[in-house]
N, C-alpha and C positions, 0 to 999 in steps of 0.2 A: 606528447599530446598530438603531434602531427601524425605519428604512426597510427594512432587510434582513429583519427579522421579518415586516413587512407583506407582503412579496413571497410568503412561504410561509404566509399566513393560511389558515385552514380554508375560507373561502368562495371562495378561488381554487384550492386544491388539490383539494377534493372534486369539483367539476365536471370537472376534468381527469382525475382518477382514474376517475370514472364513465365518461367518454368512452372512455378506454383499455380499461376492462373490457368495455363493450358492443362495442367494436371487436374485442377478443380473442375474445369469444363468437361474434360474427358470422364471424370468420375461421375459427374451428374448425368452425362449422356448415357453412360453404361448402367448406372444403378438407380436412376430416377424412378419414382413410382409411376405406374401405368396412367393414372389420371393426368400427370404432366405431359406424357407422350400423347395422350388423347388430344390435347390441345395442339400439339405439333403435327399430328397425323389424324385429322378429322375424317369421318366417313359419312357419306350421304349417298342417296340414290341406290341403296342396296338392292331394291327390287329390280331396277333396270339392269344393274350389273349382274345380278343372279340370272335373270332371263337371258340376256345377250351372251354372257360368258358360257352358259350351258349350251346355247344354240351353236356357238362357235368353238366349243371345247377349249376355252382359255381359262386359266386359273383366275378366279375373281379377285384374289389378293394382288395379282400382277396388274390387273385392270385398275384397281384402286391406287396402286403405286404409280402407274403411268399418269393417271389423272392428277394425283398429288404433285408429281414432278412437272407435268406439262402446264397445268393451269391453276394449281392450288385450289381446286374445286370452284373455279369461277366459270360458270356456264357461258358468260358473255365475253370471255377472253378472246382477243384477236392478236396474232403475232405480227411482227413487221413483214413477214412473208405471206400474210393473209391466212395463216392456219387459224381455225376457228374452234371455239367451244372447249368443253371439258378435256377432251383428248387431243386438242389442237390438230385437227385434220384439215388438209387442203381440199377444197371442193373437187379438184380433179381426182384425188384419191378416192373420195366418196363415190364419184361417178364410175371410177374403175371397178369398185366393189360391186356396183350394180351390173355393169357390163360383164363381169366375170361370173355373175350369178351367185355371188356370196351374200348379197343383201337383196331382199325383195323391195325393188324400187317403188312398187305400188303402195307398200306399207310404210316405207321409210324414205322420205324425200331428201336427196342429197343437197338440196338448196336450204334445208332447215337445220344446219349444223349447230345453231345456237340453242336448239331444243335438246335438253339433256338426254332424253331417251333415244332420240335419233343419233346423237353424237356418240353415245356409248355403243349403240348397235354397230355403227360404221367403224368405230375404234376397235371393238372386239373382232369384227370381221378382218380388219387389216392386221391386227396382231396375230390372229390365227393363220392368215395367209403367210405372214413373215415366218412364223414358227414352222409351218409346213415347208416353206421354201428352203429353210435352213435345216431341214431334217430334225426338228425338235430342239435345236440349239436356241435357248431363250436369250442367251447373251448376244448372239448375232442378231436375233430378231429385235431386241431392245436397241442395239446400236443402229440397226437399219431404220427403226422407227424415227430415230433422230437424224441420221446422216444419209439415208438412202441405200437402196440395194447395191448399186454399183460400187460405192465406196466400201461397203462391208465385204463384198466379193473380193475386192482388191486386198483388203486387210486380211481376210481369212486365208488368202493364198500364201501369205507369209508364213514361214515355218517358225511360229512363235505363239505365245499366248495372245489371244485377241486384244486384250486391254493394252498390251505393249505394242501391238501393231497399229493401233488406231492413231492416226496423225492429226486428228482434230481434238484439241484440249476440251472443247465443249462436249464432244461425244464421250470422251473418257470420263469426264465428270458426270455426264448424264447416266452412263452405264452404272457407275457407283451409286449415284443417288437413287435410281430406280430399284436396284437390288437391295439397298439399305431400307428403302421405304417398303418394299415387298416383304422383307423379314419383319419389319415393325408391324405392318398390317396383319400378318399371320399371327404374331404374338399378341397384339392388342385386341383383335376382333376374331378370335379363333372360331367362334360360333355364329358369326354374322351372316354367313351364307349357307347355313344348314337349312334343309327343307323340313 
């Protein structure tokens, strides 16, 4: 009788139960129906995203992924570092976009980053600037959006894959989250940004 009880001891059952739980979550994440993912990846402000992403030649699905990752579509979000709005921009970054001539400051006020249209305009301009700066490398641009240009320049100089060179766990996770969200938005809303 004791041998039978040992077969079902906690130290044998718990790892197996955890393995099945992780497998179930992975299966649901991989094969769940689109409506379920629509709840996890909502989409809003399509007109603003379309308008600004076209003006700054940025993939609108990437913009949606950054918004999802940065603020979870909360236009009033403010970070501990004072980044604001949907795309979590610092006021200094918005002012730089105006100084560089990338955003029309008469049309979009850098002091109104809680306005969705304004925030998306500055966010698209900044993403476009980063992508151009890194010669089209969206991974480097995404990492720089989170960690800054100088950090990504340091990591990019390492002779390895960018993800492995990143020394900030938050930025590693950010890069993965944005890329995953980007793929989901393309899959779920393939016709959302068609004219």
